[in-house]
C-alpha positions as CSV (number, residue, x, y, z in Angstrom):
1,M,7.5,16.4,12.6
2,T,7.3,16.7,8.3
3,G,10.0,16.2,6.5
4,S,10.4,20.1,5.3
5,E,13.8,21.8,6.7
6,N,14.2,18.5,9.0
7,P,18.3,18.6,9.8
8,H,18.2,15.0,10.5
9,V,17.1,14.1,6.9
10,R,19.4,14.3,3.5
11,P,18.2,16.9,1.1
12,E,17.3,14.3,-1.3
13,L,14.8,12.5,1.0
14,E,13.1,15.6,2.3
15,L,12.8,17.1,-1.4
16,L,10.8,13.8,-2.3
17,L,8.8,14.4,1.3
18,C,8.2,17.9,-0.5
19,C,6.9,16.2,-3.9
20,A,4.9,13.3,-2.6
21,R,1.4,15.1,-2.4
22,T,-0.9,16.5,-4.8
23,R,-1.4,19.5,-2.6
24,M,1.6,21.8,-2.8
25,D,1.4,24.8,-0.2
26,P,3.5,27.8,-0.6
27,A,5.8,26.8,1.9
28,S,6.4,23.3,0.5
29,S,6.6,25.2,-2.5
30,S,9.3,27.5,-1.6
31,R,11.5,24.9,0.3
32,L,11.1,22.3,-2.9
33,R,12.9,25.4,-4.7
34,E,15.6,26.1,-2.0
35,L,16.6,22.4,-2.0
36,V,16.4,22.0,-5.9
37,A,18.9,25.1,-5.9
38,G,21.0,23.2,-3.4
39,N,24.2,20.4,-4.2
40,L,21.8,17.7,-4.9
41,D,22.7,14.0,-6.0
42,W,20.2,13.6,-8.4
43,S,21.1,9.7,-8.9
44,R,20.5,9.3,-5.4
45,L,17.3,11.6,-5.6
46,A,16.3,9.3,-8.7
47,E,16.8,6.1,-7.0
48,L,15.0,7.0,-3.8
49,A,11.7,8.3,-6.1
50,E,11.9,4.3,-7.6
51,D,12.3,2.8,-4.1
52,H,9.5,4.6,-2.7
53,G,7.2,4.4,-5.8
54,V,6.8,7.7,-6.1
55,Q,8.3,8.5,-9.1
56,P,5.5,10.5,-10.9
57,L,4.6,13.0,-7.8
58,L,8.4,13.8,-8.2
59,Y,8.2,14.4,-11.8
60,W,4.9,16.3,-11.5
61,Q,5.4,18.7,-8.6
62,L,9.1,19.5,-10.2
63,K,7.8,20.1,-13.5
64,N,5.1,22.4,-12.1
65,N,7.4,24.5,-9.6
66,C,10.9,24.8,-10.5
67,R,11.1,23.1,-13.7
68,E,13.8,25.5,-14.9
69,D,15.9,24.9,-12.2
70,V,16.3,21.5,-12.5
71,P,19.1,19.9,-14.9
72,Q,17.6,19.5,-18.3
73,D,19.1,16.0,-18.5
74,W,17.3,14.8,-15.2
75,M,14.3,16.5,-16.0
76,E,14.1,14.5,-19.4
77,R,15.2,11.4,-17.6
78,L,12.1,11.7,-15.2
79,Q,9.9,12.9,-18.0
80,K,10.5,9.7,-19.9
81,V,9.6,7.3,-16.5
82,F,6.5,9.7,-16.1
83,Q,5.5,8.8,-19.8
84,Q,6.0,5.2,-19.6
85,N,4.4,5.1,-16.2
86,A,1.1,6.6,-17.5
87,R,1.2,4.4,-20.7
88,R,1.1,1.5,-18.4
89,N,-1.2,3.2,-16.4
90,L,-3.8,3.6,-19.5
91,C,-3.3,0.1,-20.4
92,L,-4.1,-1.3,-17.1
93,L,-7.0,1.0,-16.3
94,T,-8.6,-0.5,-19.8
95,E,-7.9,-4.2,-19.0
96,L,-9.5,-3.4,-15.4
97,I,-12.7,-2.3,-16.7
98,S,-12.7,-5.2,-19.5
99,T,-12.0,-7.7,-16.5
100,L,-14.7,-6.4,-14.0
101,Q,-17.3,-6.1,-16.6
102,F,-16.7,-9.8,-17.7
103,L,-17.2,-11.1,-14.3
104,R,-20.1,-8.9,-13.4
105,N,-21.7,-10.1,-16.6
106,N,-21.4,-13.4,-15.0
107,S,-22.6,-12.4,-11.7
108,V,-19.5,-12.4,-9.7
109,L,-19.0,-9.5,-7.3
110,A,-16.0,-8.2,-8.1
111,I,-14.6,-5.0,-6.4
112,P,-11.7,-3.4,-7.6
113,H,-8.9,-2.1,-5.2
114,K,-5.9,0.0,-5.3
115,G,-4.3,0.4,-8.8
116,P,-6.3,2.6,-11.1
117,I,-9.1,2.9,-8.8
118,L,-6.7,4.6,-6.3
119,A,-5.5,6.5,-8.5
120,E,-8.4,8.4,-9.4
121,Q,-9.9,7.9,-6.3
122,A,-7.5,9.8,-3.7
123,Y,-5.4,11.4,-6.6
124,G,-8.0,12.7,-9.0
125,N,-5.6,12.0,-11.7
126,L,-4.7,8.5,-12.9
127,L,-1.1,9.1,-13.9
128,L,0.0,10.3,-10.7
129,R,-0.2,6.9,-9.0
130,Q,2.6,4.4,-9.6
131,F,1.5,0.7,-9.9
132,V,2.3,-2.6,-11.7
133,D,-0.6,-5.2,-11.3
134,L,-4.3,-5.2,-10.9
135,D,-6.1,-5.8,-7.8
136,I,-9.5,-7.4,-7.6
137,V,-11.3,-8.6,-4.6
138,V,-14.3,-11.2,-4.6
139,R,-16.1,-13.6,-2.0
140,Q,-14.5,-17.2,-1.4
141,R,-17.0,-18.9,-2.4
142,D,-17.0,-17.5,-5.8
143,I,-13.2,-18.2,-6.3
144,A,-13.5,-21.5,-8.5
145,R,-16.1,-19.8,-11.0
146,V,-13.8,-16.7,-11.1
147,H,-10.9,-19.1,-12.1
148,E,-12.7,-20.6,-14.9
149,L,-13.6,-17.1,-16.1
150,M,-10.2,-16.1,-15.8
151,V,-8.7,-19.1,-17.7
152,S,-11.3,-18.6,-20.3
153,Q,-9.9,-15.2,-21.1
154,G,-6.7,-16.0,-21.8
155,F,-5.3,-15.9,-18.0
156,Q,-2.7,-18.5,-16.8
157,T,-2.2,-19.3,-12.7
158,E,-0.4,-21.6,-11.0
159,S,-1.6,-20.2,-7.3
160,F,-5.2,-21.8,-7.6
161,N,-3.8,-25.3,-8.8
162,N,-1.8,-25.3,-5.7
163,S,-4.5,-24.3,-3.5
164,A,-4.8,-28.0,-1.8
165,R,-1.9,-26.8,-0.1
166,G,-3.9,-24.0,1.6
167,I,-5.4,-20.7,0.8
168,P,-2.6,-18.7,-0.8
169,G,-2.1,-15.0,-0.1
170,Q,-3.5,-14.2,-3.3
171,Y,-5.0,-15.8,-6.6
172,T,-2.7,-14.6,-9.0
173,F,-3.5,-14.1,-12.7
174,I,-1.3,-13.6,-15.5
175,R,-1.2,-12.9,-19.2
176,E,0.6,-11.5,-21.9
177,S,3.8,-13.1,-20.7
178,G,3.6,-11.5,-17.7
179,R,2.8,-8.0,-19.0
180,L,-0.5,-8.2,-17.5
181,V,-1.1,-9.4,-13.6
182,V,-4.4,-9.5,-12.1
183,E,-4.4,-10.2,-8.5
184,I,-7.5,-11.6,-6.8
185,H,-8.0,-11.3,-3.2
186,T,-10.9,-12.7,-0.7
187,E,-11.8,-12.2,2.8
188,E,-9.8,-15.6,2.9
189,T,-6.5,-14.6,1.4
190,L,-6.3,-11.2,3.5
191,R,-4.5,-13.1,6.4
192,Y,-3.0,-9.8,7.9
193,F,-6.8,-8.5,8.6
194,P,-7.2,-8.9,12.1
195,A,-10.9,-10.0,11.5
196,P,-12.4,-11.5,8.5
197,L,-13.9,-8.9,6.4
198,D,-17.9,-9.5,5.4
199,L,-17.9,-8.4,2.0
200,D,-21.3,-9.0,1.6
201,A,-22.1,-6.5,4.2
202,M,-19.4,-3.9,3.0
203,S,-20.7,-4.6,-0.9
204,E,-23.9,-2.7,0.4
205,H,-22.0,0.5,1.5
206,L,-19.7,0.7,-2.1
207,E,-19.7,4.1,-4.2
208,T,-19.6,4.6,-7.7
209,L,-16.6,5.6,-9.6
210,T,-16.4,6.8,-12.9
211,L,-13.7,5.6,-15.2
212,D,-13.0,6.3,-18.5
213,G,-16.8,6.9,-18.7
214,R,-18.0,4.3,-17.0
215,E,-19.4,3.7,-13.8
216,V,-17.3,1.4,-11.2
217,Q,-18.6,0.3,-8.1
218,V,-15.9,0.7,-5.5
219,F,-15.1,0.6,-1.6
220,S,-16.1,3.8,-0.2
221,A,-13.2,6.2,1.0
222,E,-14.3,5.1,4.4
223,Q,-13.7,1.3,3.6
224,A,-10.4,1.8,1.7
225,L,-8.7,4.3,4.3
226,P,-8.5,1.3,6.9
227,L,-8.1,-1.2,4.1
228,L,-4.8,0.6,3.1
229,C,-3.8,0.9,6.8
230,V,-3.9,-2.3,7.4
231,H,-1.6,-3.4,3.9
232,G,0.5,-0.2,5.2
233,S,1.0,-1.9,8.7
234,K,1.5,-5.1,7.1
235,H,4.6,-3.8,4.9
236,F,6.0,-1.8,8.3
237,W,5.2,1.2,5.9
238,E,8.6,0.7,4.3
239,R,7.5,2.6,1.5
240,L,6.5,6.5,1.0
241,A,3.9,5.3,-1.8
242,W,1.4,4.0,0.8
243,V,1.6,7.0,3.4
244,C,1.0,9.1,0.5
245,D,-2.1,6.8,-0.7
246,I,-3.4,7.5,3.1
247,A,-2.4,11.5,2.8
248,E,-4.4,11.5,-0.7
249,L,-7.5,9.4,0.5
250,A,-7.8,11.4,3.9
251,Q,-8.0,14.8,1.9
252,V,-10.3,14.0,-0.8
253,P,-12.3,16.6,-2.0
254,R,-15.6,15.2,-1.3
255,G,-14.5,14.8,2.4
256,V,-14.4,12.0,4.4
257,N,-17.2,10.5,7.1
258,W,-14.9,10.0,9.8
259,D,-17.3,8.4,12.0
260,A,-17.6,5.9,9.4
261,A,-14.1,5.4,8.8
262,L,-13.5,4.7,12.5
263,A,-16.0,2.5,12.8
264,N,-15.0,0.4,9.9
265,A,-11.4,0.2,11.5
266,E,-12.6,-0.7,14.7
267,R,-15.2,-3.6,12.8
268,F,-11.8,-4.9,10.9
269,G,-9.7,-5.0,13.9
270,A,-7.7,-2.2,12.6
271,E,-8.3,1.3,14.7
272,R,-4.7,1.3,15.7
273,M,-3.3,0.7,12.6
274,T,-5.6,3.4,11.0
275,L,-4.0,6.0,13.4
276,L,-0.8,4.6,12.7
277,G,-1.2,5.7,8.8
278,L,-2.7,9.0,9.9
279,A,-0.1,9.7,11.9
280,L,2.6,9.0,9.0
281,A,0.5,11.2,6.5
282,Q,0.2,14.3,8.7
283,D,3.5,13.9,10.2
284,L,6.1,13.0,7.1
285,L,3.3,14.8,4.5
286,G,1.7,17.4,6.1
287,A,-2.0,15.9,5.9
288,S,-4.5,18.2,6.5
289,L,-7.0,16.5,9.3
290,P,-10.1,17.4,11.1
291,P,-9.1,18.8,14.5
292,E,-11.1,15.9,16.7
293,I,-9.2,13.6,14.0
294,S,-5.7,15.1,14.6
295,R,-6.3,15.1,18.5
296,R,-7.5,11.5,18.5
297,V,-4.3,10.5,16.3
298,Q,-1.8,12.9,18.7
299,G,-3.5,11.2,21.6
300,D,-2.6,7.5,21.0
301,R,0.2,7.1,22.2
302,V,1.4,3.9,21.3
303,A,0.5,4.9,17.4
304,Q,2.7,7.9,17.8
305,S,5.5,5.5,19.2
306,L,4.8,3.5,16.3
307,A,5.1,6.5,13.8
308,T,8.3,7.3,15.4
309,Q,9.7,3.9,14.9
310,V,8.6,4.0,11.2
311,R,10.4,7.3,10.8
312,R,13.6,6.1,12.1
313,S,13.4,2.9,10.1
314,S,12.1,4.0,6.6
315,F,12.4,7.5,6.2
316,S,16.0,8.6,8.0
317,D,19.4,8.2,6.6
318,S,19.9,5.3,8.7
319,R,17.1,3.3,7.2
320,S,16.8,-0.1,8.3
321,Q,14.8,-3.2,8.1
322,P,13.3,-4.7,11.4
323,G,14.4,-8.0,12.6
324,V,12.5,-10.5,13.7
325,K,12.1,-9.2,17.3
326,N,11.3,-5.7,16.3
327,R,8.5,-7.4,13.8
328,F,6.9,-9.2,16.5
329,W,7.0,-5.8,18.9
330,F,5.3,-4.0,16.2
331,R,2.8,-6.2,15.2
332,V,1.7,-6.7,19.0
333,R,1.5,-2.8,19.5
334,M,-0.3,-2.0,16.1
335,R,-3.3,-4.5,16.9
336,G,-4.6,-2.8,19.7
337,N,-4.1,-4.5,23.6
338,P,-1.4,-7.0,24.4
339,W,-3.7,-9.5,24.8
340,Q,-5.2,-9.1,21.1
341,G,-1.3,-8.3,19.8
342,L,-0.1,-11.7,20.8
343,R,-3.4,-13.6,19.6
344,Y,-2.8,-11.7,15.8
345,V,1.1,-12.4,15.9
346,L,0.9,-15.8,17.2
347,R,-1.8,-16.6,14.6
348,L,0.3,-14.8,11.5
349,T,3.8,-16.3,12.9
350,L,2.1,-19.9,12.8
351,A,0.4,-19.8,9.9
352,P,2.2,-21.4,6.8
353,T,2.2,-19.2,3.5
354,E,3.0,-20.0,-0.1
355,E,6.8,-19.5,0.6
356,D,6.8,-22.1,3.7
357,W,4.9,-24.6,1.1
358,S,7.6,-24.2,-1.9
359,R,10.6,-24.3,0.5
360,A,9.5,-27.6,2.7
361,H,7.7,-29.5,-0.3
362,L,5.8,-31.5,2.6
363,H,2.4,-32.9,2.3
364,R,-0.6,-31.4,3.3
365,S,-1.3,-33.8,6.1
366,L,1.9,-32.3,7.8
367,T,1.0,-29.0,7.9
368,P,1.5,-28.9,11.7
369,I,5.1,-29.2,10.7
370,Y,4.7,-26.2,8.8
371,S,3.7,-24.2,11.5
372,L,6.5,-25.4,13.5
373,L,9.1,-24.7,11.1
374,R,7.6,-21.0,10.1
375,P,9.2,-19.3,13.0
376,F,12.4,-20.4,12.4
377,R,12.6,-19.4,8.4
378,L,11.5,-15.9,9.7
379,L,14.4,-15.7,12.1
380,R,16.7,-16.8,9.2
381,K,15.1,-14.3,6.5
382,Y,14.8,-11.2,8.7
383,G,17.5,-11.7,11.6
384,L,17.2,-11.0,14.7
385,G,17.9,-7.4,14.8
386,A,17.8,-4.2,12.5
387,K,19.7,-4.4,9.3
388,T,20.2,-2.0,6.2
389,P,18.5,-2.7,3.3
390,T,20.8,-3.8,0.0
391,R,19.7,-0.6,-1.4
392,D,19.7,2.4,0.1
393,S,16.7,3.9,0.5
């Protein structure tokens, strides 16, 4: 099922699904023009694009396919947002290259992830992806050195200073009054991965990407694909941008070594999460997959069932946020077999996060109490059943 001409999807969301891609086939282009010529709520469309993180693609496809049919005031508004995003992306790219060079000059293995890297690697255009911070992956054993280096460059952080409580979800470094945010990840902070990442082994299979005339070592598409699918699954694929990342990366011009990609997914314990991401990319955005991969995606009944659940909760007019019960079973099913899923969910449910530490204010020695309190905090935060988000998207 794609968003095109789906009677159960309002035209604003269907239009967004048409635009959330870099490759526009004739059928999608024709449908896009039909939707633009109809009775659209442009305010709702702009809000949806912002909530789902695909504002640049919306403007890009409208400009290239039916600019003359879009109300002039809305075309100008979308263009302004596009230009603001472009300026931010260019600034962040400059900062990323500078930070990576500085860390590597000091013998730190630093691998950039998402952000401008993914924009160039998957979209082929820095301006077509929306991001607000920079992500860099380092080894946990290097984090103390990384902290010293980042502080020497004027960055401030609280996450490292509070790390005595436990390893945070990421080490966040801020500069320029919050305008520049760099999130440092390690194999220990990536707690949602079913299996720990071996960054030393992964570093042997990096690929070279040219950014602003400089060569940068990045995760290969075969590594990045399952990494991104774990991230999307962690967040229940609530944003279209995450699905779009998978669709674009799965169709990179150089092609994907699918044997290697699926082997990495299995190594990360994320095979079903990867099949789920590919199912959503294919169903929502019409991503073109090789026949053997498409058959594998279609043949995983659990991945298809989870994809249907995501479409209903995040990409329909009855959009809702999953409650604790649905979140629990979704995570169990996306892991693999039930026993693996239960162990995975119990680990996540009982492992305290920064939010748990900040709310309870207990001493480090009382960690078991945090673990006991965490399920009750999750129940209070998400509720037992599904609920409608505060902003309709």
